[in-house]
N, C-alpha and C positions, 0 to 999 in steps of 0.2 A: 762409466758416463752413464747421468740419466735423461731421460724422454725429452729434456727442454735444452738439452747441447747436442741431439743427434742431429748431423748433417752441417755442422756451424763449424767451421776451419778455424784455426789456430792461426791464419793467416786473416781474418776478418776481423781484428781488432781495431783496426783504423777509427778515428772517431767518426760517428755517423753525426752531422750538424742537424738542428732543424728545417734548414733550410739552406740552399749552396746557389746563390747567384752568380759565385766564379763560374759554374758549369755550364749556368744558362749563358751567358756572356761569349765563352770560348765558342758558342755553336753558332753566335750569330754576331760573332766580333766583329767582320769585315765588312758586312750589310752596314752596321752601327755606324761602326767609323764611316763608311760612307755616306750615310744619311745626315750625320753632324758637320763632317767637311761641309756637305753642300748648304746646309745650314749657316754655317760660321762665311762662308763665302760668299753665300747673299746677304747677308748682315740684315737678315728679315727675321728679328730675334723676338719679338712680341706677338700676338698674333698673325703670324706670316701664314702661307700657302701650305705649309704642314698642317696648321690647326686646321683650319677651314675643312682641308681633305680628311685627316683623324675623326671629324665632327661627320662628316660627310658615313664615312665606313662603321662608325661606332653605332650612328640611326641606324643602317643598314643591318647591321648586325644583331642589334636588340629587337629590331622591329618598328621601329617608331619614325615619326614624323620628323624630329628634331634632335639636336644636340648641341649642347655648348658648352664648350672648354670652359674651366676653371683654377684657381690656383693650388686647390686642395679638396681632400673628401669633405673636409669641416666646411669647409667656403661652399662647399655643394648644398649641405643641408643646410647652411645660414641663407645662403642667395634664396632656396628654394621656402623657406621660411618667409622670408622678407617677399618675394614675387607674391605669394599668399597673402598676403598683407596682416600676419600674425605678429604680434606684437604684447605691448604691458597689457594685462586683464585678461590675456587666453591664455587657454589650459592647451597643451596637446598629450596625447595617449601615447605614451610607448612601453617598450620593455627596460626590464632593469637588467638585464644580463645581457649586457652588451658592450662594447668600447663607451669611452668617458663622451666624445663628440660627438654620440646621438641626443643625449640628453643638453649637453654642456651647448649645441647650440639652441637647444630650447630654451636655453636660460639666457642666451646671450641678446637673444632677441628681445628680451623683457615677459618674455611667455612662462608659463610654469609647468615642466614634467608634472604628468601624470600617469604613475606606473601603475599595471596591471602582470601578473604572474606568468609566467613560461608554462608551456606545453613540456611536461618534461621527458618525452619521447621525442621531439625537435629540436629543443632549446630556444624555441621560435618563442614571440607571443602569442600568448592561448585565447582565442577566441570568446570563450564561457567568461575567462578572467575581465578581459577586455569590454565585452557587454556589459557586466556588471559594475564596472567601472562609469561606463557612459551614462549608465542610469544614475549613478549618483552625482555625476559630475557636469551638470545644463553646460558648463562655459567653456566645454572641449572644443576646439575649432578646427582642430585635425586630429588624424590617427598616422604615425610613422611608428609602422614594425619594421624590423631587421631580419633580413635573410643572413640568420648567421652561419658562418663557418660554409657557405657556400651554398647553403639548402633556401632555398623560397619559404616564408614563412606561409600559412594556409591563408590564400587572398582573399577568396570568394565573400568568408564570411563579413572579411575589414570591407570590402568594396559595397556590402550590402547595409552596413550597418551606417557606412558614412553617406551612401544614398538615402537613406531615412532621414540624416538628421540634415543633409545637405551641406555636408563638410568636406575637405578633400583628404584623399591617402597619400602619403609622403614615402616610396620606397628608400628605405636607406640599403642600398645594395653595394656598397662599398666592398665586401667580401664574398661577390656573387655574379661577377659578370661571366655571363654565358648560362648560368642556372636558366631552370625553365619550373615552370607551375602550371601543369593542365596544358600544355603546350606553348605557351608562353612565356618567354623570356624576363627575365628580371630586366624592372627598369621598363617596361611596357604596359604594366598590368593597374599603377595606381595614377595620377594624377600628373607627377615629377617622381621620377628616377635620380638617388644620388649614388656616384659610383668615386670610389678613390682609385687614384695611381700611385699610391705608397710604394716603396720598390719591392715591398714583400709579398704584393698580391698577386694573385694569379697574374695581373697583366698589372707591370711595374713599370715604372719611370725610372728614371735617374734621380730622384729628387722627387719633390710634392708635385701634385696634379690632380685635378679630378674633372668630372665632367657629370652634365645633368642631361635628362632623357625625356621627352614630354611628346605629345600628339598636340597638345592645345597650342596655335600658331602666335596668341595673344600673350601665353604665359611664357614663350621662348622669346618673341622680343623683350619681352620686361627683365629677361634673364641678362639676356647680352647688352643692355644698356644697365642695370644694377652690376655687370661685373666690372663695368669701365664708368664708374663714378656718377651712374646716372643718365648717362650720356648716348643718346645715337646721334648728335651731328657734333664732329669735335667744339669741345669748348661752350658747348651748351648743355646746360645739365636740367632736365625733365624734375628728377627727385634726388635727394642723396643717397648714393649707392658706396662701392668699395671696389678698389683697386683689388680684382683677382682674374688676372689674366692667366691662362696657361702658357708658357713659354712653348716658344716656336722649337726648340732644341727638344724639349720633353715630346713634344707631337710627333717628331721626325722619328726618336726612338719607339716610340709607343705604335708607331704603323709598321715599324718593322717587326716588332712583337705581334704586333695581331693578328697578322700572318698566320703566324703559327700557333695560335691561341687553342684552335680545336685539336691540335694533334697532343698539344700540352694538357688540355682538359681529360682526352682518353686515356692519356698514361695516369694523370690524378686520381680517375676512376677507377682504371685496371690495378694501380697500388692498394687504394681501400680495401678492393675487392680482396687481395692477397692478403691483407691485414687482418680484415673481418674471418677469410676462410681459415687462417693458420691459428689467430687467437681461438677460436671453436675448435679447429682439431684437436689443440693442444690442453683441452680445457681450462684456459688462464681464466679465475674467477673475475676477470673483468668484463663491461657491457662494452661495446664495439657500438658503433654509432648506427641505430635502427632505418629501418625502412617509412617514412612518413605514411599518414593513412589517406596521401591523396596521390594522384600522381605529379613526380617530378624528377627532376634532372639534379641533384647535386653535385657540384664541382668543386668539391674536396678542398677551400680553399686550407682549410684546417681537418686533420683525422682526430677526431676527439674522444677518446674515451672515458665509460664512468669507472674509477680505479678505487676499492677498499685501501683504506692507508695510503690513500694517494699520495700525502707527502715524503713518506719513507720510499715511497716505489719511485718518487723523482729522484730522490738519494741516491736508491740502488742505481737507477739508470745512470745518473751522470758519473757516478763511479765506474761503470762500463764503456765510459767515453761514448753515450748516446744521450742527446739534447733532446728536452721535452719543453714544453712550458707551460702554463695557466693562465686560460683564457675564460673566466676573468676571477680573480680570488676574493673579488669584494664586490656584490651587486651597487649598483648604482644609489637605489635607494639608503644603501647604508654609509656611503662618502657621508665624509665629515661635512662637506659643503649641501647635502641633502638632507641633513638632519632634521634641519627645520620644516622639513615638510611634512614630519609627521609619519613617519613610517618605522614603527619600533620593529626589532627585531622578533622573526615569528610571524611577521605581515604579509610578506611573500616566500612562502616555504619552498616550493618549487626552485625560485632561483637560488636560493640560499643554500639548499641540497646540491645544486647543481654547483654552485661556489668552489663547496668543498670536497668535490669530486671528479670533477674534470681534469682532462691531461690532455693536452695536444701532442700525438707522436709526431715525428719527422716526417714529412708527404710533400713532397717536388718531382718534378717529370724527371730528372736526372736520376733521381734514386734506383736500386738496383733489386731487384726478389732479395739476392743473399743476404742484403742490407735490412730489409722486412722480415725476414726469418731470423736476423739477429735480435733484430729488435723485440721482436714477439718470446724469443726462447729466454730472452733475457727478463722479461716478463714474466712467465711463466716460471722460470727457476726463483726470481724473487718472493712469489707466494709458496713456492716449495721448501724456500731454504727456511719460513718464518723469521726471515729478518725483520 
């Protein structure tokens, strides 16, 4: 038995999923069922009391004055852009290394995404690359950084760039609820923060859901109207909005989960620390997540390594019953629908390299230390085997 198998028992061969939502549900089943039953008995299913209560609780948690529930994280981005009057003829600066919804929302309001490269250390939008893009593109009307994998982007440079040009900063915090940047919570740093409650998120519902955060009362009022067809008084419409209301059932479930979010986040952080320590101890030739060059609290929505021969490693892990995922295999500037924007292969090299190397390992609060050890030993065994 070589060093990559030491301490790994033969009984540890049960599959390890990327995420185990059933385990989370088992720990809160009675509270969730009580909350759902209360909503069903009240039959206040749209923007009911639980939505208002969740909005207050999220605002307090994120350290902002206002939170506005909506139908999804994608809708949060769309509503933010709409509320800031961004549309046809405008450009929005963002990252190409993120989930599609970030740039998709920009395109769906009629604006054009402008991509700048990422910082290879953090995987987030690089301030230097962003500044260069701003100098080239005078029609940029907003900056939209993403807090990828649960780590806040380096926000102070973006805030300074935006202030100099008189444009807003929209935080895509879909993966980063509870993350912090220099002591400030994600969603409280820019003009508007956008969150997702997709079931796999650190705070996830039982379906679609999202929320926006802001300290601007005027923007909060407009966002509340935009989510109900531009109406502040029923059947009277000041502008054309959309239907993007957070279901009361989702809000009730999320309120139960929010009470445990800090506990779950602490476990994610501890699991990430164990992953990194074990991979370093084993000498596996992969790069664990690096500490950012600024004070931050990483909430590890994903634990993402850089791995030589990434695809072969992933296949090896699958053969060992260990799930993994690639977030993201093709940067947005190379997606078919955005090729018209004219970013050739090699134009954003850090993003392109990341797409070839990143691999997300299982991480969730209920993950056991023995499972983390098993994942790390399997990674080490792959490289030792020369497979």
